[in-house]
mmCIF file as gemmi writes it, N, C-alpha and C atoms, coordinates in Angstrom:
data_model
loop_
_atom_site.group_PDB
_atom_site.id
_atom_site.type_symbol
_atom_site.label_atom_id
_atom_site.label_alt_id
_atom_site.label_comp_id
_atom_site.label_asym_id
_atom_site.label_entity_id
_atom_site.label_seq_id
_atom_site.pdbx_PDB_ins_code
_atom_site.Cartn_x
_atom_site.Cartn_y
_atom_site.Cartn_z
_atom_site.occupancy
_atom_site.B_iso_or_equiv
_atom_site.pdbx_formal_charge
_atom_site.auth_seq_id
_atom_site.auth_asym_id
_atom_site.pdbx_PDB_model_num
ATOM 1 N N . MET Axp A 1 ? -75.046 22.124 21.745 1 0 ? 1 A 1
ATOM 2 C CA . MET Axp A 1 ? -73.611 21.978 21.662 1 0 ? 1 A 1
ATOM 3 C C . MET Axp A 1 ? -73.204 21.996 20.19 1 0 ? 1 A 1
ATOM 4 N N . LYS Axp A 2 ? -72.163 22.751 19.874 1 0 ? 2 A 1
ATOM 5 C CA . LYS Axp A 2 ? -71.638 22.827 18.508 1 0 ? 2 A 1
ATOM 6 C C . LYS Axp A 2 ? -70.792 21.599 18.228 1 0 ? 2 A 1
ATOM 7 N N . SER Axp A 3 ? -70.675 21.256 16.955 1 0 ? 3 A 1
ATOM 8 C CA . SER Axp A 3 ? -69.8 20.153 16.566 1 0 ? 3 A 1
ATOM 9 C C . SER Axp A 3 ? -69.099 20.523 15.271 1 0 ? 3 A 1
ATOM 10 N N . ILE Axp A 4 ? -67.98 19.851 15.007 1 0 ? 4 A 1
ATOM 11 C CA . ILE Axp A 4 ? -67.25 20.041 13.76 1 0 ? 4 A 1
ATOM 12 C C . ILE Axp A 4 ? -67.026 18.669 13.136 1 0 ? 4 A 1
ATOM 13 N N . THR Axp A 5 ? -66.849 18.646 11.841 1 0 ? 5 A 1
ATOM 14 C CA . THR Axp A 5 ? -66.605 17.415 11.113 1 0 ? 5 A 1
ATOM 15 C C . THR Axp A 5 ? -65.17 17.414 10.627 1 0 ? 5 A 1
ATOM 16 N N . VAL Axp A 6 ? -64.502 16.296 10.786 1 0 ? 6 A 1
ATOM 17 C CA . VAL Axp A 6 ? -63.121 16.145 10.329 1 0 ? 6 A 1
ATOM 18 C C . VAL Axp A 6 ? -63.163 15.456 8.967 1 0 ? 6 A 1
ATOM 19 N N . THR Axp A 7 ? -62.462 16.029 7.987 1 0 ? 7 A 1
ATOM 20 C CA . THR Axp A 7 ? -62.443 15.463 6.643 1 0 ? 7 A 1
ATOM 21 C C . THR Axp A 7 ? -61.458 14.301 6.564 1 0 ? 7 A 1
ATOM 22 N N . ALA Axp A 8 ? -61.413 13.657 5.408 1 0 ? 8 A 1
ATOM 23 C CA . ALA Axp A 8 ? -60.472 12.552 5.181 1 0 ? 8 A 1
ATOM 24 C C . ALA Axp A 8 ? -59.023 13.016 5.329 1 0 ? 8 A 1
ATOM 25 N N . LYS Axp A 9 ? -58.774 14.284 5.089 1 0 ? 9 A 1
ATOM 26 C CA . LYS Axp A 9 ? -57.422 14.842 5.252 1 0 ? 9 A 1
ATOM 27 C C . LYS Axp A 9 ? -57.169 15.33 6.679 1 0 ? 9 A 1
ATOM 28 N N . ARG Axp A 10 ? -58.083 15.014 7.587 1 0 ? 10 A 1
ATOM 29 C CA . ARG Axp A 10 ? -58.019 15.421 8.995 1 0 ? 10 A 1
ATOM 30 C C . ARG Axp A 10 ? -58.08 16.937 9.155 1 0 ? 10 A 1
ATOM 31 N N . GLN Axp A 11 ? -58.822 17.583 8.31 1 0 ? 11 A 1
ATOM 32 C CA . GLN Axp A 11 ? -59.033 19.015 8.401 1 0 ? 11 A 1
ATOM 33 C C . GLN Axp A 11 ? -60.424 19.269 8.976 1 0 ? 11 A 1
ATOM 34 N N . ALA Axp A 12 ? -60.544 20.394 9.669 1 0 ? 12 A 1
ATOM 35 C CA . ALA Axp A 12 ? -61.825 20.755 10.259 1 0 ? 12 A 1
ATOM 36 C C . ALA Axp A 12 ? -62.028 22.26 10.133 1 0 ? 12 A 1
ATOM 37 N N . THR Axp A 13 ? -63.265 22.674 10.039 1 0 ? 13 A 1
ATOM 38 C CA . THR Axp A 13 ? -63.604 24.09 10.014 1 0 ? 13 A 1
ATOM 39 C C . THR Axp A 13 ? -64.137 24.457 11.39 1 0 ? 13 A 1
ATOM 40 N N . LEU Axp A 14 ? -63.521 25.471 11.999 1 0 ? 14 A 1
ATOM 41 C CA . LEU Axp A 14 ? -63.947 25.903 13.325 1 0 ? 14 A 1
ATOM 42 C C . LEU Axp A 14 ? -65.125 26.862 13.209 1 0 ? 14 A 1
ATOM 43 N N . PRO Axp A 15 ? -66.063 26.788 14.127 1 0 ? 15 A 1
ATOM 44 C CA . PRO Axp A 15 ? -67.202 27.719 14.095 1 0 ? 15 A 1
ATOM 45 C C . PRO Axp A 15 ? -66.726 29.166 14.225 1 0 ? 15 A 1
ATOM 46 N N . VAL Axp A 16 ? -67.383 30.056 13.533 1 0 ? 16 A 1
ATOM 47 C CA . VAL Axp A 16 ? -67.002 31.464 13.534 1 0 ? 16 A 1
ATOM 48 C C . VAL Axp A 16 ? -67.005 32.032 14.956 1 0 ? 16 A 1
ATOM 49 N N . GLU Axp A 17 ? -67.963 31.605 15.783 1 0 ? 17 A 1
ATOM 50 C CA . GLU Axp A 17 ? -68.031 32.114 17.161 1 0 ? 17 A 1
ATOM 51 C C . GLU Axp A 17 ? -66.765 31.771 17.942 1 0 ? 17 A 1
ATOM 52 N N . LEU Axp A 18 ? -66.247 30.556 17.738 1 0 ? 18 A 1
ATOM 53 C CA . LEU Axp A 18 ? -65.02 30.141 18.424 1 0 ? 18 A 1
ATOM 54 C C . LEU Axp A 18 ? -63.842 30.976 17.949 1 0 ? 18 A 1
ATOM 55 N N . CYS Axp A 19 ? -63.746 31.159 16.642 1 0 ? 19 A 1
ATOM 56 C CA . CYS Axp A 19 ? -62.646 31.955 16.089 1 0 ? 19 A 1
ATOM 57 C C . CYS Axp A 19 ? -62.682 33.388 16.601 1 0 ? 19 A 1
ATOM 58 N N . GLU Axp A 20 ? -63.875 33.97 16.65 1 0 ? 20 A 1
ATOM 59 C CA . GLU Axp A 20 ? -64 35.345 17.142 1 0 ? 20 A 1
ATOM 60 C C . GLU Axp A 20 ? -63.628 35.431 18.613 1 0 ? 20 A 1
ATOM 61 N N . GLU Axp A 21 ? -64.097 34.47 19.405 1 0 ? 21 A 1
ATOM 62 C CA . GLU Axp A 21 ? -63.818 34.493 20.843 1 0 ? 21 A 1
ATOM 63 C C . GLU Axp A 21 ? -62.333 34.328 21.132 1 0 ? 21 A 1
ATOM 64 N N . LEU Axp A 22 ? -61.665 33.461 20.375 1 0 ? 22 A 1
ATOM 65 C CA . LEU Axp A 22 ? -60.229 33.229 20.593 1 0 ? 22 A 1
ATOM 66 C C . LEU Axp A 22 ? -59.347 34.187 19.803 1 0 ? 22 A 1
ATOM 67 N N . GLY Axp A 23 ? -59.949 34.983 18.931 1 0 ? 23 A 1
ATOM 68 C CA . GLY Axp A 23 ? -59.16 35.904 18.111 1 0 ? 23 A 1
ATOM 69 C C . GLY Axp A 23 ? -58.36 35.188 17.041 1 0 ? 23 A 1
ATOM 70 N N . ILE Axp A 24 ? -58.894 34.081 16.532 1 0 ? 24 A 1
ATOM 71 C CA . ILE Axp A 24 ? -58.19 33.282 15.528 1 0 ? 24 A 1
ATOM 72 C C . ILE Axp A 24 ? -58.414 33.891 14.149 1 0 ? 24 A 1
ATOM 73 N N . GLU Axp A 25 ? -57.325 34.084 13.424 1 0 ? 25 A 1
ATOM 74 C CA . GLU Axp A 25 ? -57.358 34.597 12.06 1 0 ? 25 A 1
ATOM 75 C C . GLU Axp A 25 ? -56.787 33.529 11.131 1 0 ? 25 A 1
ATOM 76 N N . PRO Axp A 26 ? -57.118 33.584 9.839 1 0 ? 26 A 1
ATOM 77 C CA . PRO Axp A 26 ? -56.531 32.625 8.905 1 0 ? 26 A 1
ATOM 78 C C . PRO Axp A 26 ? -55.003 32.64 8.976 1 0 ? 26 A 1
ATOM 79 N N . GLY Axp A 27 ? -54.413 31.469 9.028 1 0 ? 27 A 1
ATOM 80 C CA . GLY Axp A 27 ? -52.954 31.353 9.103 1 0 ? 27 A 1
ATOM 81 C C . GLY Axp A 27 ? -52.4 31.305 10.516 1 0 ? 27 A 1
ATOM 82 N N . ASP Axp A 28 ? -53.233 31.591 11.524 1 0 ? 28 A 1
ATOM 83 C CA . ASP Axp A 28 ? -52.767 31.54 12.916 1 0 ? 28 A 1
ATOM 84 C C . ASP Axp A 28 ? -52.418 30.112 13.311 1 0 ? 28 A 1
ATOM 85 N N . LYS Axp A 29 ? -51.5 29.989 14.239 1 0 ? 29 A 1
ATOM 86 C CA . LYS Axp A 29 ? -51.155 28.692 14.811 1 0 ? 29 A 1
ATOM 87 C C . LYS Axp A 29 ? -51.887 28.556 16.137 1 0 ? 29 A 1
ATOM 88 N N . LEU Axp A 30 ? -52.367 27.351 16.414 1 0 ? 30 A 1
ATOM 89 C CA . LEU Axp A 30 ? -53.072 27.08 17.659 1 0 ? 30 A 1
ATOM 90 C C . LEU Axp A 30 ? -52.245 26.126 18.504 1 0 ? 30 A 1
ATOM 91 N N . GLU Axp A 31 ? -52.328 26.292 19.805 1 0 ? 31 A 1
ATOM 92 C CA . GLU Axp A 31 ? -51.655 25.394 20.735 1 0 ? 31 A 1
ATOM 93 C C . GLU Axp A 31 ? -52.685 24.429 21.314 1 0 ? 31 A 1
ATOM 94 N N . LEU Axp A 32 ? -52.319 23.166 21.393 1 0 ? 32 A 1
ATOM 95 C CA . LEU Axp A 32 ? -53.188 22.139 21.96 1 0 ? 32 A 1
ATOM 96 C C . LEU Axp A 32 ? -52.509 21.556 23.183 1 0 ? 32 A 1
ATOM 97 N N . GLU Axp A 33 ? -53.297 21.311 24.211 1 0 ? 33 A 1
ATOM 98 C CA . GLU Axp A 33 ? -52.77 20.729 25.445 1 0 ? 33 A 1
ATOM 99 C C . GLU Axp A 33 ? -53.706 19.608 25.887 1 0 ? 33 A 1
ATOM 100 N N . ARG Axp A 34 ? -53.14 18.435 26.123 1 0 ? 34 A 1
ATOM 101 C CA . ARG Axp A 34 ? -53.923 17.279 26.557 1 0 ? 34 A 1
ATOM 102 C C . ARG Axp A 34 ? -53.945 17.247 28.078 1 0 ? 34 A 1
ATOM 103 N N . ARG Axp A 35 ? -55.148 17.054 28.642 1 0 ? 35 A 1
ATOM 104 C CA . ARG Axp A 35 ? -55.293 16.982 30.1 1 0 ? 35 A 1
ATOM 105 C C . ARG Axp A 35 ? -56.283 15.882 30.469 1 0 ? 35 A 1
ATOM 106 N N . ARG Axp A 36 ? -56.156 15.418 31.706 1 0 ? 36 A 1
ATOM 107 C CA . ARG Axp A 36 ? -57.137 14.506 32.284 1 0 ? 36 A 1
ATOM 108 C C . ARG Axp A 36 ? -57.984 15.329 33.232 1 0 ? 36 A 1
ATOM 109 N N . LEU Axp A 37 ? -59.287 15.25 33.057 1 0 ? 37 A 1
ATOM 110 C CA . LEU Axp A 37 ? -60.203 16.038 33.87 1 0 ? 37 A 1
ATOM 111 C C . LEU Axp A 37 ? -61.377 15.144 34.261 1 0 ? 37 A 1
ATOM 112 N N . GLY Axp A 38 ? -61.5 14.887 35.535 1 0 ? 38 A 1
ATOM 113 C CA . GLY Axp A 38 ? -62.587 14.037 36.014 1 0 ? 38 A 1
ATOM 114 C C . GLY Axp A 38 ? -62.562 12.648 35.395 1 0 ? 38 A 1
ATOM 115 N N . GLY Axp A 39 ? -61.375 12.088 35.201 1 0 ? 39 A 1
ATOM 116 C CA . GLY Axp A 39 ? -61.24 10.76 34.619 1 0 ? 39 A 1
ATOM 117 C C . GLY Axp A 39 ? -61.434 10.719 33.108 1 0 ? 39 A 1
ATOM 118 N N . GLU Axp A 40 ? -61.558 11.88 32.494 1 0 ? 40 A 1
ATOM 119 C CA . GLU Axp A 40 ? -61.784 11.952 31.051 1 0 ? 40 A 1
ATOM 120 C C . GLU Axp A 40 ? -60.652 12.741 30.41 1 0 ? 40 A 1
ATOM 121 N N . THR Axp A 41 ? -60.257 12.369 29.206 1 0 ? 41 A 1
ATOM 122 C CA . THR Axp A 41 ? -59.239 13.117 28.479 1 0 ? 41 A 1
ATOM 123 C C . THR Axp A 41 ? -59.905 14.278 27.75 1 0 ? 41 A 1
ATOM 124 N N . VAL Axp A 42 ? -59.366 15.465 27.962 1 0 ? 42 A 1
ATOM 125 C CA . VAL Axp A 42 ? -59.866 16.657 27.267 1 0 ? 42 A 1
ATOM 126 C C . VAL Axp A 42 ? -58.687 17.357 26.599 1 0 ? 42 A 1
ATOM 127 N N . TRP Axp A 43 ? -58.98 18.11 25.582 1 0 ? 43 A 1
ATOM 128 C CA . TRP Axp A 43 ? -57.95 18.887 24.89 1 0 ? 43 A 1
ATOM 129 C C . TRP Axp A 43 ? -58.28 20.364 25.05 1 0 ? 43 A 1
ATOM 130 N N . ILE Axp A 44 ? -57.273 21.124 25.381 1 0 ? 44 A 1
ATOM 131 C CA . ILE Axp A 44 ? -57.421 22.572 25.534 1 0 ? 44 A 1
ATOM 132 C C . ILE Axp A 44 ? -56.846 23.218 24.278 1 0 ? 44 A 1
ATOM 133 N N . LEU Axp A 45 ? -57.604 24.104 23.689 1 0 ? 45 A 1
ATOM 134 C CA . LEU Axp A 45 ? -57.229 24.794 22.462 1 0 ? 45 A 1
ATOM 135 C C . LEU Axp A 45 ? -56.963 26.251 22.8 1 0 ? 45 A 1
ATOM 136 N N . ARG Axp A 46 ? -55.775 26.733 22.432 1 0 ? 46 A 1
ATOM 137 C CA . ARG Axp A 46 ? -55.417 28.132 22.704 1 0 ? 46 A 1
ATOM 138 C C . ARG Axp A 46 ? -54.892 28.78 21.43 1 0 ? 46 A 1
ATOM 139 N N . ALA Axp A 47 ? -55.314 29.992 21.208 1 0 ? 47 A 1
ATOM 140 C CA . ALA Axp A 47 ? -54.731 30.777 20.127 1 0 ? 47 A 1
ATOM 141 C C . ALA Axp A 47 ? -53.46 31.402 20.677 1 0 ? 47 A 1
ATOM 142 N N . ARG Axp A 48 ? -52.387 31.285 19.926 1 0 ? 48 A 1
ATOM 143 C CA . ARG Axp A 48 ? -51.148 31.936 20.355 1 0 ? 48 A 1
ATOM 144 C C . ARG Axp A 48 ? -51.355 33.439 20.303 1 0 ? 48 A 1
ATOM 145 N N . GLY Axp A 49 ? -50.71 34.119 21.216 1 0 ? 49 A 1
ATOM 146 C CA . GLY Axp A 49 ? -50.778 35.578 21.183 1 0 ? 49 A 1
ATOM 147 C C . GLY Axp A 49 ? -50.068 36.108 19.948 1 0 ? 49 A 1
ATOM 148 N N . ARG Axp A 50 ? -50.453 37.255 19.518 1 0 ? 50 A 1
ATOM 149 C CA . ARG Axp A 50 ? -49.801 37.884 18.375 1 0 ? 50 A 1
ATOM 150 C C . ARG Axp A 50 ? -48.351 38.208 18.703 1 0 ? 50 A 1
ATOM 151 N N . ASP Axp A 51 ? -47.492 38.158 17.688 1 0 ? 51 A 1
ATOM 152 C CA . ASP Axp A 51 ? -46.081 38.496 17.855 1 0 ? 51 A 1
ATOM 153 C C . ASP Axp A 51 ? -45.92 39.998 17.642 1 0 ? 51 A 1
ATOM 154 N N . TRP Axp A 52 ? -45.78 40.711 18.734 1 0 ? 52 A 1
ATOM 155 C CA . TRP Axp A 52 ? -45.608 42.163 18.678 1 0 ? 52 A 1
ATOM 156 C C . TRP Axp A 52 ? -44.151 42.569 18.872 1 0 ? 52 A 1
ATOM 157 N N . SER Axp A 53 ? -43.204 41.635 18.758 1 0 ? 53 A 1
ATOM 158 C CA . SER Axp A 53 ? -41.795 41.933 19.018 1 0 ? 53 A 1
ATOM 159 C C . SER Axp A 53 ? -41.248 43.003 18.073 1 0 ? 53 A 1
ATOM 160 N N . TRP Axp A 54 ? -41.793 43.1 16.881 1 0 ? 54 A 1
ATOM 161 C CA . TRP Axp A 54 ? -41.335 44.076 15.907 1 0 ? 54 A 1
ATOM 162 C C . TRP Axp A 54 ? -41.705 45.505 16.282 1 0 ? 54 A 1
ATOM 163 N N . LEU Axp A 55 ? -42.675 45.66 17.172 1 0 ? 55 A 1
ATOM 164 C CA . LEU Axp A 55 ? -43.212 46.975 17.471 1 0 ? 55 A 1
ATOM 165 C C . LEU Axp A 55 ? -42.164 47.917 18.07 1 0 ? 55 A 1
ATOM 166 N N . GLY Axp A 56 ? -41.241 47.383 18.859 1 0 ? 56 A 1
ATOM 167 C CA . GLY Axp A 56 ? -40.202 48.22 19.461 1 0 ? 56 A 1
ATOM 168 C C . GLY Axp A 56 ? -39.36 48.932 18.42 1 0 ? 56 A 1
ATOM 169 N N . GLY Axp A 57 ? -39.196 48.326 17.26 1 0 ? 57 A 1
ATOM 170 C CA . GLY Axp A 57 ? -38.42 48.935 16.184 1 0 ? 57 A 1
ATOM 171 C C . GLY Axp A 57 ? -39.077 50.187 15.624 1 0 ? 57 A 1
ATOM 172 N N . ALA Axp A 58 ? -40.361 50.346 15.837 1 0 ? 58 A 1
ATOM 173 C CA . ALA Axp A 58 ? -41.08 51.518 15.332 1 0 ? 58 A 1
ATOM 174 C C . ALA Axp A 58 ? -41.032 52.688 16.307 1 0 ? 58 A 1
ATOM 175 N N . ARG Axp A 59 ? -40.515 52.438 17.508 1 0 ? 59 A 1
ATOM 176 C CA . ARG Axp A 59 ? -40.513 53.473 18.54 1 0 ? 59 A 1
ATOM 177 C C . ARG Axp A 59 ? -39.832 54.756 18.079 1 0 ? 59 A 1
ATOM 178 N N . ARG Axp A 60 ? -38.693 54.656 17.396 1 0 ? 60 A 1
ATOM 179 C CA . ARG Axp A 60 ? -37.964 55.867 16.998 1 0 ? 60 A 1
ATOM 180 C C . ARG Axp A 60 ? -38.762 56.72 16.022 1 0 ? 60 A 1
ATOM 181 N N . TYR Axp A 61 ? -39.657 56.102 15.236 1 0 ? 61 A 1
ATOM 182 C CA . TYR Axp A 61 ? -40.479 56.858 14.298 1 0 ? 61 A 1
ATOM 183 C C . TYR Axp A 61 ? -41.654 57.537 14.995 1 0 ? 61 A 1
ATOM 184 N N . ALA Axp A 62 ? -42.025 57.039 16.168 1 0 ? 62 A 1
ATOM 185 C CA . ALA Axp A 62 ? -43.197 57.554 16.869 1 0 ? 62 A 1
ATOM 186 C C . ALA Axp A 62 ? -42.86 58.611 17.912 1 0 ? 62 A 1
ATOM 187 N N . GLU Axp A 63 ? -41.594 58.668 18.339 1 0 ? 63 A 1
ATOM 188 C CA . GLU Axp A 63 ? -41.214 59.599 19.397 1 0 ? 63 A 1
ATOM 189 C C . GLU Axp A 63 ? -41.469 61.04 18.978 1 0 ? 63 A 1
ATOM 190 N N . GLY Axp A 64 ? -42.095 61.774 19.873 1 0 ? 64 A 1
ATOM 191 C CA . GLY Axp A 64 ? -42.348 63.187 19.637 1 0 ? 64 A 1
ATOM 192 C C . GLY Axp A 64 ? -43.529 63.464 18.723 1 0 ? 64 A 1
ATOM 193 N N . LYS Axp A 65 ? -44.243 62.42 18.306 1 0 ? 65 A 1
ATOM 194 C CA . LYS Axp A 65 ? -45.383 62.602 17.417 1 0 ? 65 A 1
ATOM 195 C C . LYS Axp A 65 ? -46.672 62.289 18.172 1 0 ? 65 A 1
ATOM 196 N N . SER Axp A 66 ? -47.737 62.927 17.742 1 0 ? 66 A 1
ATOM 197 C CA . SER Axp A 66 ? -49.038 62.692 18.36 1 0 ? 66 A 1
ATOM 198 C C . SER Axp A 66 ? -49.538 61.296 17.997 1 0 ? 66 A 1
ATOM 199 N N . HIS Axp A 67 ? -50.19 60.654 18.953 1 0 ? 67 A 1
ATOM 200 C CA . HIS Axp A 67 ? -50.766 59.335 18.708 1 0 ? 67 A 1
ATOM 201 C C . HIS Axp A 67 ? -52.297 59.414 18.642 1 0 ? 67 A 1
ATOM 202 N N . ARG Axp A 68 ? -52.811 60.628 18.551 1 0 ? 68 A 1
ATOM 203 C CA . ARG Axp A 68 ? -54.254 60.795 18.397 1 0 ? 68 A 1
ATOM 204 C C . ARG Axp A 68 ? -54.644 60.378 16.985 1 0 ? 68 A 1
ATOM 205 N N . TRP Axp A 69 ? -55.741 59.646 16.854 1 0 ? 69 A 1
ATOM 206 C CA . TRP Axp A 69 ? -56.161 59.12 15.565 1 0 ? 69 A 1
ATOM 207 C C . TRP Axp A 69 ? -56.355 60.233 14.523 1 0 ? 69 A 1
ATOM 208 N N . GLU Axp A 70 ? -56.917 61.348 14.938 1 0 ? 70 A 1
ATOM 209 C CA . GLU Axp A 70 ? -57.144 62.449 14.01 1 0 ? 70 A 1
ATOM 210 C C . GLU Axp A 70 ? -55.822 62.952 13.428 1 0 ? 70 A 1
ATOM 211 N N . ASP Axp A 71 ? -54.787 63.028 14.274 1 0 ? 71 A 1
ATOM 212 C CA . ASP Axp A 71 ? -53.478 63.491 13.808 1 0 ? 71 A 1
ATOM 213 C C . ASP Axp A 71 ? -52.828 62.482 12.871 1 0 ? 71 A 1
ATOM 214 N N . ILE Axp A 72 ? -53.035 61.216 13.149 1 0 ? 72 A 1
ATOM 215 C CA . ILE Axp A 72 ? -52.491 60.164 12.281 1 0 ? 72 A 1
ATOM 216 C C . ILE Axp A 72 ? -53.153 60.232 10.911 1 0 ? 72 A 1
ATOM 217 N N . GLU Axp A 73 ? -54.479 60.346 10.895 1 0 ? 73 A 1
ATOM 218 C CA . GLU Axp A 73 ? -55.191 60.449 9.619 1 0 ? 73 A 1
ATOM 219 C C . GLU Axp A 73 ? -54.739 61.67 8.828 1 0 ? 73 A 1
ATOM 220 N N . ARG Axp A 74 ? -54.569 62.799 9.527 1 0 ? 74 A 1
ATOM 221 C CA . ARG Axp A 74 ? -54.125 64.021 8.857 1 0 ? 74 A 1
ATOM 222 C C . ARG Axp A 74 ? -52.746 63.837 8.249 1 0 ? 74 A 1
ATOM 223 N N . ALA Axp A 75 ? -51.821 63.243 8.993 1 0 ? 75 A 1
ATOM 224 C CA . ALA Axp A 75 ? -50.456 63.029 8.5 1 0 ? 75 A 1
ATOM 225 C C . ALA Axp A 75 ? -50.454 62.111 7.277 1 0 ? 75 A 1
ATOM 226 N N . ILE Axp A 76 ? -51.293 61.082 7.303 1 0 ? 76 A 1
ATOM 227 C CA . ILE Axp A 76 ? -51.377 60.17 6.156 1 0 ? 76 A 1
ATOM 228 C C . ILE Axp A 76 ? -51.926 60.912 4.941 1 0 ? 76 A 1
ATOM 229 N N . GLY Axp A 77 ? -52.987 61.712 5.157 1 0 ? 77 A 1
ATOM 230 C CA . GLY Axp A 77 ? -53.57 62.482 4.065 1 0 ? 77 A 1
ATOM 231 C C . GLY Axp A 77 ? -52.57 63.458 3.465 1 0 ? 77 A 1
ATOM 232 N N . GLU Axp A 78 ? -51.802 64.135 4.311 1 0 ? 78 A 1
ATOM 233 C CA . GLU Axp A 78 ? -50.797 65.078 3.816 1 0 ? 78 A 1
ATOM 234 C C . GLU Axp A 78 ? -49.719 64.359 3.019 1 0 ? 78 A 1
ATOM 235 N N . ALA Axp A 79 ? -49.284 63.216 3.512 1 0 ? 79 A 1
ATOM 236 C CA . ALA Axp A 79 ? -48.248 62.452 2.806 1 0 ? 79 A 1
ATOM 237 C C . ALA Axp A 79 ? -48.756 61.957 1.459 1 0 ? 79 A 1
ATOM 238 N N . MET Axp A 80 ? -50.018 61.516 1.422 1 0 ? 80 A 1
ATOM 239 C CA . MET Axp A 80 ? -50.584 61.044 0.158 1 0 ? 80 A 1
ATOM 240 C C . MET Axp A 80 ? -50.704 62.19 -0.842 1 0 ? 80 A 1
ATOM 241 N N . ALA Axp A 81 ? -51.052 63.386 -0.353 1 0 ? 81 A 1
ATOM 242 C CA . ALA Axp A 81 ? -51.18 64.545 -1.238 1 0 ? 81 A 1
ATOM 243 C C . ALA Axp A 81 ? -49.822 64.93 -1.818 1 0 ? 81 A 1
ATOM 244 N N . ARG Axp A 82 ? -48.752 64.709 -1.047 1 0 ? 82 A 1
ATOM 245 C CA . ARG Axp A 82 ? -47.394 64.987 -1.547 1 0 ? 82 A 1
ATOM 246 C C . ARG Axp A 82 ? -46.882 63.881 -2.447 1 0 ? 82 A 1
ATOM 247 N N . GLY Axp A 83 ? -47.579 62.738 -2.428 1 0 ? 83 A 1
ATOM 248 C CA . GLY Axp A 83 ? -47.126 61.601 -3.233 1 0 ? 83 A 1
ATOM 249 C C . GLY Axp A 83 ? -46.097 60.738 -2.511 1 0 ? 83 A 1
ATOM 250 N N . ASP Axp A 84 ? -45.919 60.967 -1.197 1 0 ? 84 A 1
ATOM 251 C CA . ASP Axp A 84 ? -44.987 60.167 -0.427 1 0 ? 84 A 1
ATOM 252 C C . ASP Axp A 84 ? -45.529 58.756 -0.278 1 0 ? 84 A 1
ATOM 253 N N . ARG Axp A 85 ? -44.635 57.798 -0.253 1 0 ? 85 A 1
ATOM 254 C CA . ARG Axp A 85 ? -45.062 56.417 -0.022 1 0 ? 85 A 1
ATOM 255 C C . ARG Axp A 85 ? -45.252 56.171 1.456 1 0 ? 85 A 1
ATOM 256 N N . ARG Axp A 86 ? -44.577 56.906 2.305 1 0 ? 86 A 1
ATOM 257 C CA . ARG Axp A 86 ? -44.766 56.772 3.748 1 0 ? 86 A 1
ATOM 258 C C . ARG Axp A 86 ? -44.547 58.13 4.402 1 0 ? 86 A 1
ATOM 259 N N . PRO Axp A 87 ? -45.346 58.475 5.417 1 0 ? 87 A 1
ATOM 260 C CA . PRO Axp A 87 ? -45.228 59.788 6.056 1 0 ? 87 A 1
ATOM 261 C C . PRO Axp A 87 ? -43.978 59.888 6.909 1 0 ? 87 A 1
């Protein structure tokens, strides 16, 4: 069983395996939920889902364009060769 140590400032370092499994990145917020399970108090730790609300704003730039990775790389390369800051 893994364990973590809490510092005097009540900070803890999470094991890398836990962070990878939950998709936790530096700066992410975690949700905690207290539950009673089998007469014992347990805490459930959840990584909040990513905020993708901004993605809809990019739709107008993507319409009519290929979403194949090769085409994206080519467009970026062409824009960089022209000196454009964005394709």
